[in-house]
C-alpha positions in Angstrom: -97.7 24.5 -31.1 -96.5 20.9 -31.8 -93.6 21.3 -29.3 -96.0 22.6 -26.7 -98.2 19.5 -27.1 -95.2 17.2 -26.9 -94.0 18.8 -23.6 -97.4 18.6 -22.1 -97.8 14.9 -23.0 -94.4 14.1 -21.6 -95.1 15.9 -18.3 -98.5 14.1 -18.0 -96.8 10.8 -18.5 -94.1 11.5 -15.9 -96.8 12.6 -13.4 -98.7 9.3 -13.9 -95.5 7.2 -13.4 -94.6 9.3 -10.4 -98.0 8.8 -8.8 -97.7 5.0 -9.3 -94.3 5.1 -7.5 -95.7 7.0 -4.6 -98.6 4.6 -4.2 -96.3 1.6 -4.1 -94.0 3.1 -1.5 -94.7 2.0 2.0 -91.4 2.8 3.8 -91.4 5.8 6.1 -87.7 6.8 6.2 -86.9 8.2 9.7 -90.4 9.7 9.9 -89.7 12.4 7.2 -92.4 11.4 4.7 -94.8 12.6 3.6 -94.3 16.3 4.1 -94.9 19.8 2.6 -92.2 22.4 1.9 -91.6 26.0 0.9 -88.3 27.3 -0.5 -86.9 30.8 -1.2 -83.9 31.1 -3.6 -81.7 33.7 -5.1 -78.9 33.5 -7.8 -78.2 34.3 -11.4 -79.3 33.4 -14.9 -78.1 33.7 -18.4 -79.8 33.1 -21.8 -77.6 31.6 -24.5 -77.6 33.7 -27.7 -75.2 35.1 -30.3 -73.7 37.6 -27.8 -70.9 37.4 -25.1 -72.2 35.2 -22.3 -70.4 37.2 -19.5 -72.4 40.3 -20.6 -75.8 38.7 -20.2 -75.7 37.4 -16.6 -78.5 38.9 -14.4 -79.9 38.3 -10.9 -82.6 35.8 -10.5 -85.1 35.0 -7.6 -87.5 32.1 -7.0 -90.1 30.8 -4.6 -91.6 27.3 -4.6 -94.2 25.3 -2.7 -94.6 21.6 -2.9 -95.0 18.2 -1.3 -93.0 15.0 -1.1 -95.5 12.2 -1.3 -92.9 9.5 -0.6 -89.1 9.3 0.0 -88.5 8.9 -3.8 -91.0 11.4 -5.3 -92.2 15.0 -4.8 -93.9 17.7 -6.8 -93.8 21.5 -6.6 -95.0 24.8 -8.1 -91.9 26.9 -8.9 -92.0 30.6 -9.7 -88.8 32.5 -10.8 -87.8 35.7 -12.5 -86.7 39.3 -12.3 -84.6 40.4 -15.3 -83.0 39.0 -18.5 -80.5 40.5 -21.0 -80.1 40.2 -24.7 -77.6 41.8 -27.0 -76.9 42.8 -30.6 -73.3 42.7 -31.9 -71.8 46.2 -32.4 -74.8 47.8 -30.6 -74.9 46.6 -27.0 -77.2 44.8 -24.5 -80.8 45.5 -23.5 -82.8 44.5 -20.4 -86.4 43.3 -19.9 -88.4 41.8 -17.1 -89.5 38.2 -17.1 -91.4 35.6 -15.0 -91.5 31.8 -15.3 -94.0 29.5 -13.6 -93.4 25.7 -13.7 -95.0 22.5 -12.4 -92.1 20.2 -11.5 -91.5 16.6 -10.5 -88.7 16.0 -7.9 -87.0 12.6 -7.9 -84.8 11.9 -4.8 -82.1 9.9 -6.4 -80.4 8.9 -3.1 -83.7 7.4 -1.9 -84.2 5.7 -5.2 -80.7 4.1 -5.2 -80.7 3.4 -1.5 -84.3 3.1 -0.2 -83.2 1.8 3.2 -80.8 4.6 4.2 -81.5 5.9 7.7 -80.3 9.6 7.4 -82.1 12.2 5.3 -79.7 15.1 6.2 -78.3 15.1 2.6 -80.5 14.7 -0.5 -79.9 14.9 -4.3 -83.0 15.6 -6.4 -83.5 15.5 -10.2 -86.0 18.0 -11.6 -88.3 17.7 -14.6 -91.0 20.2 -15.3 -93.1 22.3 -17.7 -94.7 25.7 -17.6 -94.9 29.2 -19.1 -92.8 32.4 -19.5 -94.0 36.0 -19.6 -91.8 39.0 -20.5 -92.5 42.7 -20.4 -90.9 46.2 -20.2 -89.5 46.4 -23.7 -88.4 50.0 -23.7 -84.7 49.1 -23.4 -85.0 46.6 -26.2 -86.7 49.0 -28.6 -84.0 51.7 -27.8 -81.3 49.2 -28.6 -82.9 48.0 -31.8 -83.4 51.6 -33.0 -79.6 51.9 -33.3 -79.4 49.1 -35.8 -79.0 50.0 -39.5 -81.6 47.5 -40.6 -84.5 45.7 -38.9 -83.1 42.2 -38.7 -85.2 41.2 -35.7 -88.8 42.0 -34.7 -90.6 42.6 -31.4 -93.5 40.2 -30.8 -95.2 41.8 -27.8 -98.4 39.9 -28.7 -96.6 36.7 -27.9 -95.1 37.8 -24.6 -96.3 34.5 -23.0 -94.6 31.3 -24.2 -93.9 27.8 -23.0 -91.0 26.7 -20.8 -89.5 23.2 -20.4 -87.1 22.4 -17.6 -84.5 19.8 -16.5 -82.3 20.4 -13.5 -80.7 19.0 -10.4 -80.7 20.1 -6.8 -78.5 19.2 -3.8 -79.9 19.8 -0.3 -78.4 19.7 3.2 -80.8 19.7 6.2 -79.8 21.0 9.6 -83.0 19.7 11.2 -86.2 17.9 10.0 -87.7 21.4 9.4 -84.9 23.6 8.0 -82.3 23.1 5.3 -80.4 24.8 2.5 -80.3 23.9 -1.2 -78.3 24.6 -4.4 -80.1 24.2 -7.7 -79.1 24.4 -11.4 -81.8 24.4 -14.1 -81.7 24.3 -17.8 -84.8 25.9 -19.3 -85.9 25.4 -22.9 -87.8 28.4 -24.2 -89.5 29.7 -27.3 -87.2 31.9 -29.5 -89.4 34.9 -28.8 -88.2 34.9 -25.2 -85.5 37.4 -25.9 -87.3 39.0 -28.9 -84.7 37.6 -31.4 -86.6 35.7 -34.0 -84.4 33.1 -35.7 -86.7 30.0 -35.6 -84.5 28.4 -32.9 -85.6 28.0 -29.4 -83.4 29.5 -26.6 -81.8 27.9 -23.6 -81.6 29.6 -20.3 -79.3 28.4 -17.5 -80.1 29.5 -13.9 -78.1 28.7 -10.7 -79.7 29.5 -7.3 -79.1 28.8 -3.6 -81.8 29.1 -1.0 -83.5 28.0 2.2 -86.1 25.3 2.6 -88.7 25.0 5.4 -90.7 21.7 5.8 -94.0 21.4 7.6 -96.7 18.8 8.1 -94.0 16.1 8.9 -95.2 12.9 10.7 -94.7 12.9 14.4 -91.5 11.2 15.6 -92.0 7.8 17.1 -90.8 7.9 20.7 -89.6 4.5 21.8 -89.8 4.4 25.5 -87.4 2.0 27.3 -88.9 -1.0 29.0 -89.5 -0.5 32.7 -86.8 -1.9 34.9 -88.1 -4.9 36.9 -86.8 -4.8 40.4 -85.4 -8.1 41.5 -87.6 -9.7 44.2 -85.3 -10.8 47.1 -85.8 -14.4 48.2 -87.3 -14.8 51.6 -84.9 -15.8 54.4 -85.8 -19.2 55.8 -85.3 -19.3 59.5 -84.1 -22.7 60.7 -86.6 -24.8 62.7 -85.5 -24.8 66.4 -85.0 -28.1 67.9 -87.0 -29.1 71.0 -85.2 -28.7 74.3 -84.2 -32.1 75.6 -84.9 -32.6 79.3 -81.9 -32.4 81.6 -79.5 -31.6 78.7 -77.1 -28.8 78.3 -78.5 -25.6 76.8 -78.9 -25.8 73.0 -76.3 -24.3 70.7 -76.9 -20.7 69.5 -78.8 -20.4 66.2 -76.8 -19.8 63.1 -77.0 -16.3 61.6 -79.5 -16.1 58.7 -77.9 -16.2 55.2 -78.4 -13.0 53.3 -78.2 -13.3 49.5 -76.1 -10.7 47.7 -78.2 -8.2 45.6 -77.2 -8.3 41.9 -76.6 -5.1 40.0 -77.7 -5.1 36.4 -79.2 -1.8 35.1 -79.7 -0.4 31.6 -79.9 3.2 30.4 -81.4 3.9 27.0 -80.6 6.8 24.7 -82.3 8.6 21.8 -80.4 8.7 18.4 -77.2 10.8 18.6 -77.8 11.3 22.4 -75.0 10.5 24.9 -76.0 12.3 28.1 -77.8 10.2 30.7 -80.3 13.0 31.4 -83.5 11.9 33.1 -82.0 8.6 34.5 -81.4 9.8 38.1 -83.3 6.9 39.6 -81.0 4.3 38.0 -77.9 6.3 38.8 -78.9 6.7 42.4 -79.6 3.0 42.6 -76.1 2.2 41.4 -74.7 4.6 44.0 -76.6 2.9 46.8 -75.4 -0.5 45.6 -71.8 0.7 45.6 -72.1 1.8 49.2 -73.6 -1.5 50.3 -70.7 -3.4 48.5 -67.6 -1.2 48.8 -65.3 -3.9 47.6 -67.1 -4.6 44.3 -66.2 -3.1 40.9 -68.8 -1.7 38.4 -68.6 -2.4 34.7 -70.1 0.2 32.3 -70.6 -1.1 28.7 -71.6 1.4 25.9 -73.5 0.3 22.8 -74.8 1.8 19.6 -77.5 0.5 17.2 -76.4 -1.0 14.0 -79.4 0.4 12.0 -78.2 4.0 11.9 -74.8 5.7 11.3 -71.7 3.7 10.5 -69.1 1.7 12.5 -66.9 4.7 13.1 -69.7 7.0 14.3 -71.3 4.2 16.3 -68.0 3.5 18.1 -67.7 7.1 19.1 -71.3 7.4 20.4 -71.0 4.1 22.4 -67.8 5.3 24.0 -69.3 8.7 24.8 -72.3 7.1 26.4 -70.2 4.9 28.6 -67.8 7.7 29.6 -70.6 10.1 30.5 -72.4 7.6 32.6 -69.1 6.9 34.4 -68.6 10.6 34.9 -72.2 11.0 36.3 -71.4 8.2 38.8 -68.1 9.8 39.8 -69.9 13.1 40.4 -72.2 11.2 42.8 -69.3 9.9 44.9 -68.2 6.6 43.4 -64.4 6.3 43.2 -63.2 6.1 39.5 -60.9 3.2 40.4 -64.0 1.0 40.9 -65.4 1.8 37.4 -64.5 -0.2 34.3 -65.6 1.5 31.0 -66.0 -0.4 27.8 -67.3 0.5 24.3 -68.7 -2.1 21.9 -69.9 0.3 19.1 -72.4 -1.6 17.0 -70.4 -4.9 17.0 -72.6 -6.3 19.8 -76.4 -5.9 19.8 -77.7 -6.9 23.2 -81.3 -6.4 22.2 -83.4 -7.8 19.3 -85.1 -4.4 18.7 -82.7 -2.1 16.9 -83.4 1.2 18.8 -82.9 -0.4 22.2 -79.2 -1.0 21.4 -78.5 2.7 21.9 -77.8 2.0 25.5 -75.4 1.6 28.5 -75.5 -1.6 30.6 -74.2 -1.3 34.2 -73.2 -4.5 36.0 -71.8 -4.8 39.5 -69.3 -7.6 40.1 
């Protein structure tokens, strides 16, 4: 009973500390938090006792529902169970059914150590929890015990429900914001009646499971729309003032042709994160094609960029080059000769815009 009170007090203290961390957290990392989740897992478990470990491994299944309140902290209700094994030397093993329900706190260690990281595709969680066990179906145990020459151990069916303390770790890989896979290893601290062997020493159960996770209730993605392209206003052509005709003078000289100012070409195509296809930018591409027809002797420079706030230098160099190359390919497909196109990639070494997300772009300049 004293151990049960200690575990409950420790769990309550961790819950209070975790709630304080969640309230102090204001950063929304890539619009992932807060969110709810449900996870289905399967694997194996073993209870450490005075019998060969390899003979006591049994299948194990789990389901959990929970919520991450902030990038660093979450909580869940976790239910696992199916079958456990125990054994007596010189007699054999026995099976019985079990069920464990826990309330767990989840600490995302990567977000704790690096709260400004942009990607949430990979996570590492530490788990601390407390709950109860329940065992049943003792027929196999009683048959095994009946073969013993003396009654060294006793069955305590009246205490089939006992406490469970848990520490564990979980790694998680997310394919999208909604779906991912996880691998979890837990150590569960249990009353010595868990496997019906009474030796006044609590048991340890190790479980290893892999599973799927589905997230829901995520914040909506913030869509950053590119700034509208301001069309340059051509300067008005000033006609020269005609001179009055002098009387009996030769006819006036012909008027000089009006000076037409060359139209500049400076267009920008913006991209979403990890996007490199210029889909939806036909207006800009067609404008570049029209300019190239009007000035057939001019070259066109295509500079690709990536934002410094996400990814790394190697990945950003790749995306910047892909963006520039795909814009050049789209212009070639529209009839511009490839010899007129100059393709450059600046990666994230140059940031033409003050706002981070605008730097996922390609700038097209006619010269």
